[in-house]
C-alpha positions as CSV (number, residue, x, y, z in Angstrom):
1,M,1.7,32.4,-18.6
2,Q,-0.5,35.5,-19.2
3,K,-2.5,35.2,-22.6
4,F,-2.2,39.1,-23.3
5,R,1.6,39.5,-22.3
6,N,2.9,42.0,-24.5
7,V,-0.2,42.7,-26.3
8,L,-1.1,46.5,-26.9
9,L,-5.0,47.6,-27.1
10,A,-5.4,51.6,-27.7
11,S,-8.8,53.1,-27.4
12,D,-10.0,56.6,-28.8
13,F,-11.6,58.0,-25.9
14,D,-14.4,60.2,-27.0
15,N,-17.3,58.4,-28.4
16,T,-15.3,55.1,-28.5
17,L,-14.7,54.4,-24.8
18,V,-17.1,56.8,-23.4
19,Y,-20.0,58.4,-25.4
20,T,-19.3,62.2,-25.1
21,Q,-21.5,63.0,-27.9
22,G,-24.9,62.2,-26.1
23,A,-23.5,64.2,-23.2
24,L,-23.2,67.2,-25.0
25,E,-26.3,67.0,-26.7
26,R,-28.1,67.1,-23.4
27,G,-25.6,69.5,-21.7
28,E,-24.5,66.9,-19.0
29,D,-21.4,65.7,-17.7
30,I,-19.5,63.3,-19.3
31,P,-20.2,59.7,-18.3
32,P,-18.0,57.2,-16.6
33,M,-16.9,54.2,-19.0
34,C,-19.8,51.8,-18.7
35,A,-19.3,48.6,-16.5
36,R,-19.0,46.0,-19.0
37,D,-15.9,48.0,-20.7
38,R,-14.2,48.5,-17.2
39,A,-14.5,44.9,-16.2
40,A,-13.0,43.9,-20.1
41,A,-10.0,46.3,-19.3
42,D,-9.7,45.0,-15.8
43,Y,-9.5,41.5,-17.4
44,F,-7.3,42.2,-20.2
45,I,-4.8,43.8,-17.4
46,A,-4.7,41.2,-15.2
47,N,-3.8,38.5,-17.8
48,G,-0.9,40.8,-19.2
49,G,-1.8,43.1,-21.8
50,Y,-1.4,46.9,-21.9
51,F,-4.3,49.2,-22.3
52,T,-4.0,52.6,-23.2
53,I,-5.9,55.5,-24.6
54,S,-4.9,57.4,-28.0
55,T,-6.9,60.5,-27.9
56,G,-7.1,63.7,-29.8
57,R,-7.5,65.7,-26.6
58,A,-4.8,67.4,-25.3
59,L,-3.1,67.5,-22.1
60,P,-5.4,69.8,-19.8
61,A,-8.5,68.1,-21.7
62,F,-8.0,64.5,-21.2
63,A,-5.8,64.8,-17.8
64,P,-8.8,64.9,-15.7
65,F,-10.1,61.7,-16.6
66,V,-6.7,59.5,-16.4
67,S,-7.4,58.6,-12.8
68,S,-11.0,57.2,-13.7
69,L,-9.0,55.1,-16.2
70,P,-7.8,51.5,-16.1
71,I,-4.6,52.3,-18.3
72,N,-1.1,51.0,-17.3
73,A,0.9,52.6,-20.4
74,P,1.7,55.8,-21.3
75,C,-1.0,57.7,-23.4
76,V,-0.8,59.1,-27.1
77,I,-2.3,62.6,-26.7
78,G,-2.7,65.6,-28.9
79,N,-4.0,63.6,-32.2
80,G,-0.6,61.5,-31.9
81,A,1.3,65.1,-31.0
82,A,2.9,63.2,-28.2
83,I,3.1,60.0,-25.8
84,Y,2.4,61.1,-22.2
85,D,3.2,59.1,-19.2
86,F,0.7,60.3,-16.3
87,S,2.3,57.6,-14.0
88,K,5.6,59.7,-14.2
89,N,3.9,63.2,-15.5
90,E,6.4,63.4,-18.4
91,Y,6.5,63.5,-22.1
92,V,8.1,60.3,-23.8
93,E,7.7,61.5,-27.0
94,T,7.0,64.7,-28.7
95,A,6.2,66.0,-32.1
96,F,5.5,69.5,-31.3
97,L,4.7,72.5,-34.0
98,D,8.0,74.6,-34.8
99,A,8.5,78.5,-35.1
100,D,7.7,78.4,-38.9
101,I,3.8,77.9,-37.5
102,Y,3.8,81.8,-37.2
103,E,4.4,82.6,-40.4
104,H,2.1,80.0,-41.8
105,V,-0.8,81.0,-39.7
106,D,-0.4,84.7,-40.5
107,A,-0.9,83.2,-44.5
108,L,-4.2,81.5,-43.5
109,L,-5.4,84.3,-41.6
110,S,-5.0,86.9,-44.5
111,R,-7.0,84.2,-46.1
112,F,-9.6,83.9,-43.2
113,P,-9.1,86.6,-41.0
114,A,-11.9,85.7,-38.3
115,L,-11.3,82.0,-38.3
116,C,-11.8,80.6,-35.0
117,F,-8.8,78.0,-33.3
118,E,-7.6,76.7,-30.3
119,V,-3.8,76.6,-29.7
120,Y,-2.7,73.6,-27.3
121,H,0.7,74.2,-25.3
122,A,2.7,71.4,-23.7
123,D,2.5,73.0,-20.3
124,R,-1.3,72.4,-20.5
125,R,-2.2,75.9,-21.2
126,I,-5.1,76.4,-24.3
127,H,-5.0,79.8,-26.3
128,V,-8.3,80.6,-28.4
129,L,-8.5,83.0,-31.3
130,H,-11.7,84.3,-32.0
131,P,-13.6,82.2,-29.7
132,N,-17.0,81.3,-31.1
133,V,-20.2,78.9,-30.5
134,F,-17.7,75.6,-31.8
135,S,-14.9,76.9,-29.1
136,R,-17.2,77.2,-26.6
137,N,-19.2,73.8,-27.1
138,H,-15.6,72.2,-27.1
139,E,-14.4,73.7,-23.9
140,H,-17.9,72.8,-22.2
141,L,-17.2,69.1,-23.7
142,T,-13.7,69.2,-22.6
143,R,-14.1,71.2,-19.2
144,A,-10.4,72.9,-20.4
145,A,-10.6,76.4,-19.8
146,T,-9.2,78.6,-22.8
147,V,-7.5,81.7,-22.5
148,E,-8.6,84.3,-25.7
149,V,-5.8,86.2,-27.4
150,K,-6.3,88.7,-30.3
151,D,-3.0,87.9,-32.1
152,F,-1.5,84.6,-32.8
153,R,1.8,86.1,-32.4
154,E,0.9,86.6,-28.6
155,V,1.0,82.8,-28.0
156,D,4.5,81.0,-27.2
157,L,6.2,78.0,-28.1
158,P,6.0,74.9,-27.6
159,I,3.0,74.5,-29.4
160,I,1.1,70.7,-29.4
161,K,-1.2,71.3,-32.1
162,L,-3.9,73.7,-33.9
163,L,-7.7,72.9,-33.5
164,F,-9.5,75.0,-36.2
165,E,-13.2,75.2,-34.9
166,E,-16.0,75.9,-37.6
167,E,-18.9,75.2,-40.0
168,K,-18.0,72.2,-42.1
169,P,-17.7,74.0,-45.6
170,L,-15.4,76.4,-43.9
171,L,-13.0,74.0,-42.5
172,D,-13.0,72.4,-45.8
173,E,-11.8,75.9,-47.7
174,V,-9.4,75.6,-44.6
175,R,-8.4,72.6,-45.4
176,D,-7.9,72.9,-49.1
177,F,-6.0,76.3,-48.8
178,I,-3.7,74.9,-46.4
179,R,-2.9,72.2,-49.0
180,A,-2.4,74.5,-51.8
181,Q,0.4,76.3,-50.1
182,S,4.3,75.1,-50.7
183,W,4.6,74.3,-46.7
184,S,1.4,72.1,-46.5
185,G,4.1,69.1,-46.5
186,R,5.0,70.2,-43.1
187,Y,1.8,69.3,-41.8
188,E,-0.9,66.7,-40.8
189,L,-4.7,68.0,-41.4
190,I,-7.7,65.5,-40.2
191,F,-11.2,65.9,-39.0
192,S,-11.9,64.7,-35.4
193,S,-15.6,65.9,-36.2
194,D,-17.7,67.8,-38.5
195,H,-16.5,71.3,-36.7
196,L,-13.1,70.1,-35.7
197,L,-10.2,70.1,-38.3
198,E,-6.8,69.4,-36.3
199,L,-3.4,70.5,-37.5
200,T,-0.1,68.7,-36.2
201,R,3.1,68.3,-37.7
202,R,4.1,66.0,-40.4
203,G,3.8,62.4,-39.1
204,A,2.0,63.5,-35.7
205,T,-0.9,61.0,-36.2
206,K,-2.4,58.5,-33.8
207,G,-0.9,55.8,-35.9
208,G,2.6,56.7,-35.9
209,M,2.8,57.4,-32.2
210,V,0.9,54.2,-31.6
211,L,3.8,52.8,-33.5
212,K,6.1,54.4,-31.4
213,L,4.4,53.7,-28.2
214,A,4.6,50.0,-29.0
215,A,8.1,49.7,-29.9
216,L,8.6,51.4,-26.4
217,L,6.9,48.6,-24.7
218,G,8.3,45.8,-26.5
219,V,5.1,45.1,-28.5
220,A,5.2,43.3,-32.0
221,R,3.4,45.0,-34.8
222,K,1.2,41.6,-34.7
223,D,0.2,42.3,-31.1
224,I,-1.3,45.7,-31.7
225,Y,-5.0,46.4,-31.7
226,C,-6.7,49.7,-31.8
227,V,-10.2,50.8,-31.6
228,G,-11.9,54.4,-32.5
229,D,-14.7,56.2,-34.2
230,H,-13.6,59.0,-36.1
231,N,-11.7,59.9,-39.0
232,N,-8.6,61.1,-37.0
233,D,-8.5,57.0,-35.8
234,I,-7.9,55.7,-39.3
235,P,-4.2,56.0,-38.8
236,M,-3.9,53.9,-36.0
237,L,-6.6,51.6,-37.2
238,E,-4.5,50.9,-40.0
239,V,-1.3,50.1,-38.3
240,A,-3.1,47.7,-35.9
241,A,-3.1,44.1,-36.5
242,I,-7.1,44.4,-36.4
243,G,-8.8,47.7,-36.4
244,F,-12.0,48.1,-34.6
245,A,-14.6,50.7,-34.7
246,P,-17.9,51.0,-32.5
247,E,-21.1,50.7,-34.5
248,N,-21.6,54.6,-33.8
249,A,-18.3,55.2,-36.1
250,T,-18.2,57.3,-39.4
251,N,-19.0,56.2,-42.3
252,E,-15.3,56.9,-43.4
253,V,-13.9,54.8,-40.6
254,K,-16.3,51.9,-41.2
255,A,-15.5,52.1,-45.0
256,S,-11.5,52.0,-44.0
257,G,-12.0,48.2,-43.3
258,A,-12.4,48.3,-39.6
259,R,-13.9,45.8,-37.8
260,I,-17.4,46.8,-36.5
261,V,-18.2,46.1,-32.6
262,C,-21.3,47.2,-30.7
263,H,-22.1,51.0,-29.9
264,C,-19.6,52.5,-27.7
265,K,-22.6,53.1,-25.0
266,D,-22.9,49.5,-25.1
267,G,-19.2,48.4,-24.5
268,A,-17.4,48.5,-27.6
269,L,-14.1,47.9,-25.9
270,A,-15.6,44.6,-24.2
271,D,-16.6,43.5,-27.9
272,V,-12.9,43.9,-28.5
273,V,-11.4,42.2,-25.5
274,D,-13.9,39.3,-26.3
275,I,-12.6,39.0,-29.7
276,L,-8.8,38.8,-28.4
277,D,-9.9,36.6,-25.8
278,R,-10.4,34.0,-28.2
279,R,-7.7,34.8,-30.5
280,Y,-5.0,34.3,-27.8
């Protein structure tokens, strides 16, 4: 019997499976996953496990990497806004923003008229309002082209998520402004880096979607394992039987109770599979 049958291992992509921060700092292309991690993922799958990615990236920013990754289950994308089956090129589950987002963004822009943010669509388009150095850096990192718009109401539905891109103090103000509104309960707000604040529909988190994916695959809660490095990964680390984090994780992730493994560039995923190999 395959030891990992009906076990789900979900990994974040950036700075967990691959060290994208180092590539960004050096102006280089994103490296492939390290050989140690690939061997571990292949071993996990060969022994019956489901290995997948749970990423903040939306479809156009993540799709180019899928063919090079050893995944055998649908992926959580858009920071929990959807589950996408790349083997069938179709959405399995969605939690997109509704039409009220236009009114709410009007209110936001009345307070922050020059606010930069990206708008992610279900059909792989990305629009950007008020592009700045952070949006340009993000575009370089993701290799996903954006199209500038002058007015948010030019943007059509369905929208997966919004990604605000500014200095951290301004993003803190944006977060606090949204939280103070009567409609704030309609949304999730979470940092995916110091310069990136994500807005998705209420309930659209990596944790919520990993649970839905596990249910679709017939995986019990006790057999869900997740690994991630940043604050937006905490919801999925909290729903896992064990949540893991690489050594390069944020202090908030480490304080959440995640089990720490080696730095992502040294094979954090392989450390996780080694632990599961002893557990099963």
